[in-house]
N, C-alpha and C positions, 0 to 999 in steps of 0.2 A: 417859845418859853413859857408863854401863858398856858398853852395846853399841858404842857408837861408840870407848872406847879399843880393845876386842876386835877392831874392826874396821880400825883403827891410822888413824882418821881425822887427816889432818894440819891443818885449819883446822875451827873450830868458829865459829859465827854464833849468837847466843841471842837470843831477844827476849820480853818478856814475864817475866821471872825479876826481878821488882823486889821481891820481900818485901812482907808486908803492915804496916800501916799505921793504929794506933788513929785512930778517929773520922774514916777515910778513909770516902768512898762510891765511890771507883773501884778498888777493890781487885780486883774483876773487871770485865772489859770488858762482860759482861750484866750490866746492874744489877737483873736479877728473883732474882738470886742473894742469899740474904739469910744470911751468916755471921758476922751480929754477935753472936751466941752463941756464938764461939769468940773473940772479941776481946781475952778478958783472955789468952789463951795466943798472941796474937802474939809476943811478944818471945820466949818458948822456941822456937817454930816457926821465926821466923827464925835463933836462934841455930843449932838444928838443921841448918837449912838452909845456913847459913854453914861449919858444920863440916863437912859431908857435901861440899858444893862444895868446899872448901878440899882435902879430901882427894883428890878428883877433880884438882883442878889442880895438883897437886902428882905425882899419878903420870903426868902427862903433860907436865910441866914439859919445854922442849926437844924435844919430840914433837910439840906440838900448838899452835896458835896459836888461842887463845879472844878471841873478841871479844862485847860485850854490843852489840847493836844500838839497843835502849833501855834508856832509863838503869835504873841498878838498883843495891841498897844493895849488893849483895855486890861489884860491879866496886871500889869503894872498901876493901873489906876484906879481899881476896884480891890476892895478887901474883902476877899473870897477865901472858903477852905481848899487848899488846893492837895489835901491828902486824899487818896482813894486808897 
């Protein structure tokens, strides 16, 4: 994301940035990836991702349009321009 900001990208579409959900089998597209050992950390990871993405979104506000192609928990917590 920082590279895209430095390249002065005007429109950004994001897919698969949906966060982690406890008890979900679909946290990864490939079902063979076992990350249940980190399940207790999901809330902290999601909070950190939301903070980092929020900072990025604020730095490109008014300069870059951001759209989530797939549903994302970060879409609801971050005030971004959703118009493409």
